[in-house]
N, C-alpha and C positions, 0 to 999 in steps of 0.2 A: 356785226351790230345787231343786238336784239331790240325791238320796239314794243312798247306797251301802249296800246290805244285804249283810252280809258273814257268811257261816257262820264258825265258829271253828275246832274242832277239824279238823285236817287241811286247812284252808284258809288260816287266818292264823297258828294256832298248832299246835305239834306236840309230842306226846309225847316223854319221854325216851328211849323206845324207837326213835324215828325218827331216822336221820342226817341232820341239816341243816347240818353243818359245824361248825366251831369258833367262827366269829363269831356268837355268839348270845347272848341274855339271858333269864333266867327270868322267866316271867310268871305262874307259878301254884305255890303252895306248899301241900301237903296233908299233915297230920299230920307236919309238920317236914321233909317231903321234897320236893324241887324236882322237879315232875312235867311241866311244860309249858314250851315255849320258843318264842321268836320270833327269826328272824334279824336281825342289826343292819341289813342293808339293807331287809328288810321294815319294821322300825321306822321307819327314815328315810323310806320311800316312804309309809308309812301316816300318818306326821306331815304330809307334804306334801299327801296326798288330804284330810285332815282339816281343813285350811285352806281347801279348795276346795269342799267339799261336806258334807253331813250324813252321818257314818258311824254306821250302826246295826247292831251286832252282832244277828245273827238266828239263833238257835241252839236246839237241842233240850235243852240243859242247863237245869236247874232254876235258880231264883233263886239258891239256896244255892251251887250249883256255879259259876254265872256270877260271883258276888261274890268268888270266890277269885282271879279273874283281875285282873291289874293290867298293861294294855298300855303305859301310860306314853307316850301319843302326844298328849296334850292332852284337854280336857274332851270326853266323849261322853255327852251329856245324855240320849239314849234307847237302850234296849235292848229287843229282843224275845226273851224266854226261853219256855221250855216249848213250843217249836215254834211260836212266835207267839201262844200263847194268853194270855201275860202280858206287858204293856207296862210297862217301868221308866222313870220319868221322874226324872232325878236320884237314881237309886237306890230310889225309892219306887214301889210298885205302883199302877198307875192303876186305881181301882176300876170306872170307866165301861167301860173296854177289856176288863176281866176279865168284868164282868157280861155284855157282849155275847158274849164267848167261851163262857160257859156256855150262852147262849141257842142259840148256833150248834150246840154238840154235844149239845143236850137230846134231839134226835130219834134219836140212836144210844145212849141210856142202856141200853136193854134189850139191845142187841147187845154192848155193853161189859161188861154184867153176865155174859153168856154167854161172852164171852172170858175174863172173870177165873175164872170156874168151870172153864173148860178148863185155864187155866194153873195153878190150885190143883192140879189132878188130874196134871199133868205129871210123870212120874217122874224126868225129867232135870232139873228145876228145882232152881237152886242157891241161891236167895235167896227171900225173901218177895215176893209180887206188890204193888207199889206203884201206887196210883191218884193220880198226880201232878196236885194241884190240882183233882182231879175232871175232869181234861181227858183224860188218856191213861194206858195201863197200861204198866208196865215191870217187867221181871224179868231174870234171867240163867239160862241153860240150858246144859247140858253139851253137847247137839246141837241148837243154834239153828236149823239148816236143817231138821231134822225136825219141831221145834216149830212153826215158821212154816208148813210145808206142811200140818200138821195143822189149824192155826188157819184157814188160808186155805181149806181143805176144808170146814170146819165153820161158817165165818162168812159173813155177807154182805159180801163185798169190794168191792161197790158203794158201801157205807157206810163201811167201815173200810179202813185201810191196816195191813197186818201186815208189819214190817221187822225186820231184824236188823243189828246192827254187832258184830262179833266174837261174843262170848257174850251180849250184850245184845239182848233181844227187847222190841219195842214194838208195841203196838196203838194206833193214833191214828184218831180220827173224820176223815172225809174233809174236813170242814170246819175241821179244825185243821192243814191243810197250810200249809207256809211260804208258798206262793203266795197263799193267802187272806190272810194277815197282810199281805204286801206290797201287796196291793190295798187293804186297809183303811188302811195307813199312808199310801199315795199320797193317799187322800182326806183323810186326817187332816191332813197337812202340805201338801196341794195341791202335790204335787211336779211339777217341770217334767219332769225326766227321772229315771228309776229304773235304777240299775246294781246288779248282783248277782253274787256268786261263791260257788260251793259245789263240793263234791267227791262227793257221794253220792246215793243214792235219795231221802234226806230233802230234798235241795235242788232236786230237779227241777222242782217246780211254781214254786219261787221263781225259777229261772232263766227259766222260760217266762213269767213275769208281768212280768219286767223289760224296759227297752227295750234295754239291752245287758247282756250277761252272760258269764261266763267260767267254764270248767269244764274237767276233764282230758280230753283226746282219748279216754281209756278210757271215760269216761261218756257221750260222745257215741256210742260204738259200741254202748253197751247200750240207749240210749233214743233215740228219733227226735225229738231236740230241735230247735227252729226255728233259721232262719238267724241270728238275732240273737244266738245263743250262740256264742262263739268257743272253739275247743279249744285249749288250752294243751299244747304238745308235750312238755314234761316235761324240758327241757334244763337247767333250773334248778329251784330250790325253787318249789313251786306258787305260794306266796303272792307271791313276787318276780315271777314271770311276769304273775300277775294284776293287781298294783298297777302294774306297769310298762306294761302293756297298757292299763289305765285311763287313766293319766297321758297316754299317746299319743293315746288317743280323744278326750280332752276338749281 
């Protein structure tokens, strides 16, 4: 069995703020507003790939955020949410996977508590500090770069990853990287080959853990990724480049 681990935001789906052309369909509605879209070509290619291998959305989104998405490409029985800490099987949380995730991050508990305290004191914080599924921390800050630098200076960054995406700030145990989830799922499904695609620092370990992966060329310039990670040139929508490359590869 081949498995395709696909990041969602800015890899397969795109915010309404992102220009992906006119031929698109809504895949996420929030509070009555259409907020995320997929191109029609991406939809067609993803349906084709879903017929050839197991497609596993692999995202930092929470379960609730993931459940807002409707790709409409056929059955997707598995999804890895919360940066891989939670496995959904036919929409239900797998208790054994989650229990193992809690075991993996247990050694970082004290450092996570320190991170939470630092975030609570951050004068630029714009929302409450959330401890997502007791796995990782999330909040929003007015100056996320400054917040991240402060956390990186004060915390043990050999144990924790401190990242931001726009105003969103995350503190994640190293054992909760997407790459760790990919390795776990490879064993879980006894995968023959693993494919992956992602666009950000959150996805680097996942790209490294795959047998073949795709990322924007800009990400390859920021990180020394291995040779099996193909850079997409950006001449089309990233999702279309990725899925077209996978179909050519297989």
